[in-house]
N, C-alpha and C positions, 0 to 999 in steps of 0.2 A: 771357954771350951776350946781345945786345940783342934785345928782344922787340918785334915790330911791333905796332901797335895792332890790326891785322886779326887777327893770330895770337892775341892776348890775348882779343879779343872772341869769336873762334871757340872758343877754349878755355873761356871763361866759359859760352858757350851750351851746349857739350857737357856741361859739369859740371852745369848747371841741368837739362838734359834727363835726364841719367843719374840724378841725385838724385830728380827728380820721378817717375821710373820705379822708384825703390826699388832701384837697382843700385849695388853697390860697383864700384870700378875693376876689381877682380879678376874679378867676375862679368861685367861688360861685355866685358872682354878675352877671357874664356873663350868667351862667346857669339859674339863677332865673329871669333874665331880669330886674335887678335893678342896681343902681349905686354902685360903689365900696365904696363911702363915706357912703351910707346907711348901708352897712354891718359893716363898721368900727364904726359908731356911735352907732349901736345896741350893738355890742360887748363891747364897752367901757361904756355902761350903760348911754349914753348921751340922748338916746331916748327910749321910750317904744313903739314899733310898734303896730299898730292896728292888730286885729286878721287876717284880710285879707292880710295885708302886711307881717306878719310873715308866713302865709300859703304860700304866693308867694315865700318867701325866702327859706322855707323848701322844696318847690317843686324842688329846684335846687340840693337837696342832694340825693334822695328824702326821705322825712320823714313826717309822719302824725302829726298833731297838738297834738293828744292824746298821741302819743309816746313821743313827745317833752316835754309836760307838766307833764307826768307821773313821771319824775325824775328831774324836773327843779331845785329842791333844792339840787341835787347832792347825795341824799341818796336813791339809788335804792334798798337798802336792801342787804341781803346776796347775794353773788355771788359765793361762794364756799360751797360745801356740802360734808358731809361724812356720814357714817353709823350712827353716833351718833347724828347728828342734823337734821335728816330726820325722820318724824313720821312713825312708822311701822303700817300699816293697817293689822291686823291679818285676815287671810283667812283660809278656811278649809284645804288648801294645804300647808300653811306656812305663808308667809306674802308678802306685796307689799309696796314699797316706791316710792314717787314721788319727783323728783328734783324740788326745788323751788315751792313747793305746795302752799305756802302762799304769793307768789309774786303777787300783784294786777295787774301788767302789763304783766304777763306771756302770751306769744303767742304760746308756744309749750309745750308739755308734754313729759317728759322722765320718764318711769316707770321701776323699778327693781322688777321683780317677783322672789321669792325664793320658790322652791318646796321641801318639805321634801321627803324622799324616799317613793316610791309607793303611791303618792298622786296625785289627779287631781282636776280639776276645778268643777267637779260635773256632774250629769246626765243632767241638763239643760244647753244647749249651752250658751256661753257668746255671747253677741252682743253689738256693740258699734255704736253710731251715727257718729263716727269719722273714717276716714281712719287711718290705723295703719301699721307700719312696725316693725318687731321684729328680734332679733338676739340672738341665743342661745350662751351663754358665758360659760356655764358649764353643764355637764351632757347630758343625752339623753332624749329628749322630744318627745312624740307621739302627733301629732297634727291632729285633725279631723276637716275638713272643709266640711260641707255637707256630701256627701258620700265618699269623698277623705280622706284617712288616710296616713300620712307620718311620718316616724321617722326622727327627726332632731338631728344632732350631733353638738358639739361645732363648731362655725364658719359658720353654716348654718343659713338661714334666711327665713322670710316669709313676704308677703304683703297682707293685708286684706282691701278690700273696705268697706266703711261704711255699716252697717246693715248686714254684713256677719256673720252668726253664726259659732262659733268654740268651740272646747274643747281641753284642754291641759292636758297631764299626764306625770309624771316623771316615767320612766320605771325601774329605778334602785331600787333594794331592799335595798341598803346600802348607796348610795351617793345622796346628794342633787343635784338639777338642778337649773339653773338660766337663765332667759331671760331678755333682755333689750328691751323695746318697746317704740317707739316714736309715738306720735299722734299729730294731729293738735288740737287747742283749740276750734275752732268753728265747729259746725257740717257741714258735707259735704252737698252741695245742690243738 
C-alpha cells in the first residue's frame, strides 16, 4: 500500500507525542477506546484517519486537534531563546521582552521586564485582561495595587487577577530591577 507523505507525517507526529507521554500503543488504544492495530496503522502511515477518528485517538493523550496539527510537520519553530533573539519592546522605564512572541501556537506568555534606576510604569495604572503572576529577579520594586503599596525584593512575587490596575517602580537610584511575569494567552472569563 502506498503511503502519502501527509499520512506518514501524521503517523510520525502521533508516535512522537505518544512516546513523549510515556504511552505504549496498547495503552493509548485502551485510553482512546480504539484497537491497537488502529494506532499501529496510523503511526506507520498506512491509513489517514478521519478528523473524528484522530480526535478520538488524541482524547486518550489528551490533546486537542489544533495543538496536534500546529506542528504536524515537526517544525514547531524556535524552542530556545536568549537576550539576543528576543525583540526588545522599548518602554519609558526600560524594556520588555516576550519568550516565543512570534510562535503561532503559543499558549502562555512569559515576559521579562527591565527597569532602569528610578523609573516606573507611569502615572496611569497598567491593567491587563489576563491573570498574571510575577517574580522579582533583581532589584527592589515598589508595587501599587489599588490603595495597597508593597516593596518587593528579589525572590518575592505577586499575583494579579485580570483587570486589576497596578503600577511598578524601581526604587534604586543606581541599580536596575527585573521582573519575570507569566500570563495566560486568552483573556480570563
